[in-house]
Phi, psi and omega in degrees: 000128182289142180266147181284147174226149180237133171245123179239128179266161183293340177274005179095352178290135181233150176228131178246126181214202181256142179277142160219173190075212187276155167283152177142205187211140182210151179236140177189171175285125182272121180231166176241146179240129185263010178293142179270338176223177175088024181300329180291316177297323179295312184298326184262012176277118179299344178299340181270008174303131181089001184235153168253132187258125169262117176273124181282337172294130191287335184243120184233137176106359189290339178247015173068201177222161175211154186295328185295331184266005174297138175268353174200188188284347182196169171290145182242345183297159179271339178186158181238133184235121181222161175287307181218129176266134177262110185278355185237084182294146179227096178196138182293342180266353183294135178251333176199168178283151178303320180302318182293320179295319178295319179299316183298329181256011174061042180255124179279142180217158181222139175230178179063039169240167181277091183290338175293316180294319178296318179297317179296323179297318179291318179298321183280315186262348183092162176302136183219160179291147177217160174234133182242122187221141169248002187240354181228130180253348184277115183295324179296317180292323177297318181293325177299315179295321180296317179294331182278345184279149178290148176271191182274324184293130178081007187259126177270099178265348182298319181298339180278342184243347182287156176292158181275332180209162185288155179207159174270127179281132172238147188263030176062225184293339181282349185308315185292337182268358183273156177295154177297134183301133177254342185221154175250121179243134171261127182249118174288131180263094173265005184133045194293138174273146184297328183289337171298316181293320178298316181296318180295319179290325176296334179274006177091028180251140166269125189247125172252124180263132182234153180297159185299329183270012181295135182284156175302320180300317179295320181295314181295330177295341179276357178054055178282159171274335181199168184231132181246132178253117190277176169293173177172174185263167167086196187268119180297336180293342177277358187250043181304326180298321178287319179301316181298324181285323179293326174305321181289336182272345180300129180085347180272319181215154173299142183231135176232122180248143179232127173062246179292336172299320174298319183291319179295316178297319177300318178293322179295334180265005174103006178286175180232134180267153177209155182276132174281156183299306178227007172075180177241112181222108179159174185253023186219037181270122180279129181231133176261133172274112185293342181279322184253345186066016175276148179254131178251140172265118192238157172265136183220153172201093177202147180248359179234159178220169180243135175257121183257011178295135183104344179235024185297333180295330183262329190241134174254123173284126186252335184223143176231147175280126185281350176281321185220006176065019174285155182290127179245355179191153179203165173214149176285141185290335182233337180262155178277081181210127176209163184200160174227147180280339182268189187246094180289345179279343181273146180233088184285017186138288173287156174250038191300330190256005183298337183298339182295325175294323178295320178296322179295312179300321178297325179292338180288340182263353183279000000 
C-alpha cells in the first residue's frame, strides 16, 4: 500500500501525492528540470545539493538505475518530485529500481501530483523553498519547519560535496584504452561530475582532483599544465575563499571553468553574481556562441548567473542563453582563462559543446 506524501511550498501552495523512495522529511529549494532522459545523472549531480528536483517529463524510473552512470558516489538532491514513478524498470543495463536506490540513500520522493501546475507555479513565482514529508500531516507545523530552514542565498554548499583530500582520477576499466597522458591538470572539486573527469582523461590529461579550499600555492606546487574549475551547488558569493585563490592563479596557468567554476572565475575577474528567478535546469537550453554564431543545445543546472558589465575591457562575453540573454560563457582578453555556465561534459543528445575541452587542452600546449 502506497504511503501519502505532502509537498508544501513557502507561498503556502501544497501538493498531496504518493510516497516512493525513503520515508522522512526534507527541505530544499524546489526547481524544475526539463530533461526528457538522464534522471540518474541528474539525481547524482552534486550541483543539486540543497534542491528538490521536479521532473517535467511525466514518467520517471522506467529504465531503472545502474552504477556506471552515476555522476558521483551518491545522490545529493534533497527530494525528487515526479508525475508518475515507474516501479518496473525495463532496460538491459538496469541494476535496480530507482525507488530502491533512493531508499538506500535516504532520499524522499513524491509522485502522483500535477507537476505541470507545480512547474507553472515556479515559473510565475520563482524557485522557492519547499518541504517534502511522509511523516507529518499538519500544514502549520510543516510551514514552521520550512520557515526555520536556511535558504539558498549566502549558503556554502560546496563544502558539503567537495572531496576531503586530493586524489588522482582513474577511469576504471577504460584506463588502458586511453591515450598516454600528455598534460597534468588540477581540477578543483566544487562538486565535480565524473564525466568532466572522463572527458579530460579522454583528451590526454592526467587529472589530480583537489578539495574546494585548496590554496593556489598548493596547486602550483603540483606543477600542473592547467587548472579546471568544476561545477557545484549553491551561491557563488559564499565562496570567497575559492575566489581569492583563483585570483592568485590567474596568469599563472590556463584556467577552464564550468558552472559554478564559471561563476567563481567571473567573480575573480570582477564580475557580479545575482540570483535567477527560476534558474536553468535541463538538457535543452539553446546557447549562441557569439564568435561563430552557432547555436548549441546544452545541458544546464544553475540558479545564479554572472554580470560582467563594468569589466568589459578585460572580459569578452562569448556565449549567451537564447531564452533570457544571460551570460553563458566568457574569456579573458589577455590571460589564458575562459569558462562556460553550462555543462559541456553532458550530452543531452547532441555533443555540441565537447569542443570546449579541446580548446582547453590546446591552451595547455601554448
